[in-house]
C-alpha positions, 0 to 999 in steps of 0.5 A: 500500500501506498504512503499519505501523500505529504503535499498538501501538507506542505502547500499549508505549510507553505500558505502559513508561511505566507501568511507570517511573512505578510505578518511581519511586513506589516507589523514593520510598515505600522512602526516607521509609519509610527516612526514617521507621524512622532516626527512630523507630529501629526497625532497619533491615533489607532485609525490614522497609524492604520492609514498611514500603514496601509493597514487594517484597522483591526493589526493595529488592536492587535496583541504586540501592535496595540502596545507600540501605538499606545506607547508612542501616544502616550510618548507623544502627549507627554513631549511638552514641544511637539513639532508642528505638522509639516506644511508641504506647499501653500494652502490649498484653493477650495478646488483643490481642497474639493479635489484633495477631499475626492481622491481621499474619499477614493482612496477610502473605497479603493482600500475597501475594494481591496480589503474585500479583494483580500477576504475572498481571496483569503476564502476561495484559498481556503476553500481550495485547500478544504476541496484539496485535503477533502480529494486527499481523504477520499483516496485515503479513504478509498485506500485503507478500505482496499487494504481492509478487504484483502486483510479480511480476505487474507483472515477469511482464507487462514481461518478457512485453512485453520480448519482444515488444519484442525480437522488433519489434526483430528484424522491423524489423532484418530489414525495414530489411537488406532495404530495403537489400538491395532498394535496393542492386540498385535502385540497381545496375540504375539505373547497369548500364543503358544511357544513351539519348540 
């Protein structure tokens, strides 16, 4: 019987490693965003850090990341001299401000769309892995069923052979008992016969 395939396990390990690597990259982006916001004097908020690092809001509340954000907020609030936020050019005109607001809304929409696509992809990958696992289980179950059938047939053959051997042993014991009885009779007959001169 062939050994079960290790490929699905390797694929699952690769996906887990890829997710861990992606999580490490996102956490590094959060740390960089915290440094940049602190350096520019931008008020540090959970939502602001998530936007600056381009990560989901839940990540900035994850263990380890949340503590870093809270520590940066505490440092910023306790610092007596916050650097003034950097200005990038003159005050925008009303048309530019409108364009900026529209651009921000479009960015927010695109981020939301990207997050939804990631969620759909994650669900699709999870479903695909489930299907692969089910297919492997079906193959393994078929192998085990065949092996079980082979073992049952072998057991039936051995039981049949065992019964035949037991019958043969009984037959040989009967033959041996008959031979012993016959031998005893012959000895008695020989011993009881008169001795001839």
